[in-house]
C-alpha positions in Angstrom: 0.0 0.0 -0.1 1.5 3.4 -1.0 1.5 6.0 1.8 1.4 9.0 -0.4 -1.5 10.8 1.1 -1.5 12.3 4.6 -4.7 10.4 5.8 -2.9 7.1 4.6 0.2 7.9 6.7 -2.0 8.8 9.8 -4.0 5.5 9.5 -0.6 3.7 9.3 0.9 5.4 12.4 -2.2 4.7 14.5 -2.3 1.0 13.4 -1.7 -1.7 15.8 1.0 -3.3 13.7 2.9 0.1 13.8 2.6 0.6 17.4 3.9 -2.9 18.1 6.8 -2.5 16.1 7.6 0.9 17.1 7.8 -0.4 20.7 10.1 -3.2 19.6 12.4 -0.6 18.1 12.5 1.5 21.2 13.4 -1.6 23.1 15.9 -2.7 20.9 17.5 0.6 21.1 17.3 0.7 24.7 15.1 4.0 24.6 18.0 5.9 23.5 18.5 8.3 20.6 20.8 6.3 18.1 22.1 9.5 16.5 23.1 11.2 19.9 24.6 7.9 20.8 26.7 8.1 17.6 27.7 11.5 18.6 28.9 10.4 22.2 25.7 11.7 23.9 22.9 9.8 25.7 19.4 10.9 25.4 16.8 8.6 27.0 13.1 9.1 27.0 11.9 11.3 29.8 9.6 14.1 30.6 11.7 16.6 28.6 13.0 14.4 25.9 10.7 12.6 23.5 11.6 9.8 21.2 10.6 9.2 17.7 11.0 6.0 15.6 12.5 7.0 12.4 12.2 5.0 9.1 15.6 5.0 7.4 13.9 4.3 4.0 10.8 6.3 4.0 7.3 4.7 3.6 6.4 6.9 0.8 9.1 5.4 -1.3 9.5 2.1 0.3 6.3 0.9 1.8 7.3 -2.8 1.8 9.8 -1.8 4.6 7.3 0.2 6.7 7.2 -2.5 9.3 10.7 -3.7 9.1 12.5 -3.4 12.4 16.0 -3.2 10.5 14.6 -0.2 8.7 13.8 1.7 12.1 15.8 3.6 14.5 15.0 5.5 17.6 15.7 9.3 17.5 15.1 12.1 19.7 12.9 14.9 18.2 15.7 17.2 17.8 17.8 14.7 15.8 14.5 13.6 13.8 14.0 17.1 12.8 17.5 17.5 11.6 17.3 14.2 9.5 14.2 15.6 7.8 15.6 19.1 7.5 12.7 20.5 9.4 14.6 23.5 10.9 12.3 25.9 12.9 12.9 29.6 12.4 12.2 31.7 15.4 9.8 34.5 14.5 11.1 38.2 14.8 9.9 40.1 17.7 7.1 42.6 16.7 8.4 45.3 19.0 11.8 46.7 19.5 12.7 45.8 23.1 16.0 47.9 22.9 16.6 49.7 26.2 17.4 53.3 26.0 
């Protein structure tokens, strides 16, 4: 099944199969961000650090690998955003807060 539409992806990410394999990936990776670990850091899931399970080969282009454990890795939100080039730009302040 191709996952090109947003509704199809959301259905997939809510499925019992995905939730099961996601948990298996988190357990395998010891609930640690694998990119941070490669960089010599350790980030584990806590109230401040949330973890995502990332598809190394995306489900849009490789739907046959969507539920393959070897195609998944645990990443913190920050690393996941970097992988997907989702930089968040801060908005400029509306008012000049310069002190005179």
